[in-house]
N, C-alpha and C positions, 0 to 999 in steps of 0.2 A: 504494500500500500504506500502511496507517495505521502510525503510529509504534509502537504496541504490537506489531503483528505483526512489524515489522522488528526491534524489540528482541528478540523471541523468537528470530528467526533468528540474531542475534548471540550470544545466550545458548546456543543449540543448537551453534553453531560452537565456542564456548569449551568446552562440555561434551564435544564430540567429540574433543578433543585427548587424546593419550596421557597417562596419569596422571603419568609421570615429568616431563613438561613442566609440568604444572599444579602439581606439588609444589614445583618450583624457582621458580615465579613469586611474587615477594613485592613488596608495595608498588607494585602496578600498578593503575591505574584505567582502565577501558574505558568510553568515553562514545560517544554517538551524536549527531551534528549533521546537520542537513539538508544544508547546503552548507559547503564550506571558506570561511573568511574570507580577506580580502586578506592578513592576516598569516600564515595557514596556508600559503597559496600561496607567499608569499615565502620562508617557512622551508623549503619543499620545493623551492625553486629554480624555481618556475613563475610564469608571467605571469598576471595577473588574467583574461586571456582563456581560460586553461586550467582554469577552475573545475570543468568536467565531467570532467577527467582525474584529479583527485586523489580516490582512493577511501578512503584511510586515511592516518594520520600517526602515527608514534611520536615521542614527546618524552621524553627521559630520557638516562640514561647506561647504555649496554649493559653487561651483566654482564662482558664481556671487557675493559672499561675501568675496572673498579672495583678498589679495593684493600680491605684489611681494615678500614680506617677510614672507608669510604664511608657517608655518612648524608645523606639528602636528602628532599625532598618526593617524593610518589609519582610514578613514571614514569606517562606517560599515553598511551594509545592511543585515537585518535579514528577512528571509522568514519563515513563520509559517505553518508547514505542516498540522496539524489537523484542523485549521480553514478553510484552502483551501479545504481540503477533505470534510469537513462538508458542505461547500457551493456548491462544484461541484458534490457531490454525488459519486457514485461508478464508473462512466464512466471515464476510463483513458484519453480519448480524452478531456473531459471536465476539468479534473484535469490539463492536459497539458496546455490547453488554459488559465486556471485561473493562473497557475504558470507563464506563459509567461506575462500575463497582469500585475501581481503583480511585477515581476522583472522589467518590463519596467516602471511601476509607480514609484518604488523606485529609479531607476536610473535617472528618470526625476527630482526627488528631488535633487540628487547629482548635476545635471546641473542647479539647481536653479529654476525649474518650480514648482510652488505652486499647492496645491490641487485645488484652485479656477481656476487657468489657465488650469489645466488638465480637469476640468469640462467644461470650455468654449470650449476646443478643442474636447469635446465629448469623453474624455478618463477618465471617472470616475470609 
């Protein structure tokens, strides 16, 4: 899938979020990379051999950990195209669903929801 089409899927996933979630998201940059870097994998606690398993990464301070004096650079959500395509296969609908799942997962981290809590909610 070309970069432009994939970027459109990420934009669609963001646009599909409920308005109340979008209204509260401030100072968040969403980017797309082909593959995670070695540093990305290390930050996520993964080995360089696991580069196909990292679909997205949230960097920042979750809302639940901020105080009234919080001021910082934009939080950043990175979506990794090639690992998503490898997982979803060639079916564009499967890729679209995996992109949406990954975007929601990373935005949940922005709101302070941990991987463990996402698992409890059945959203792993």
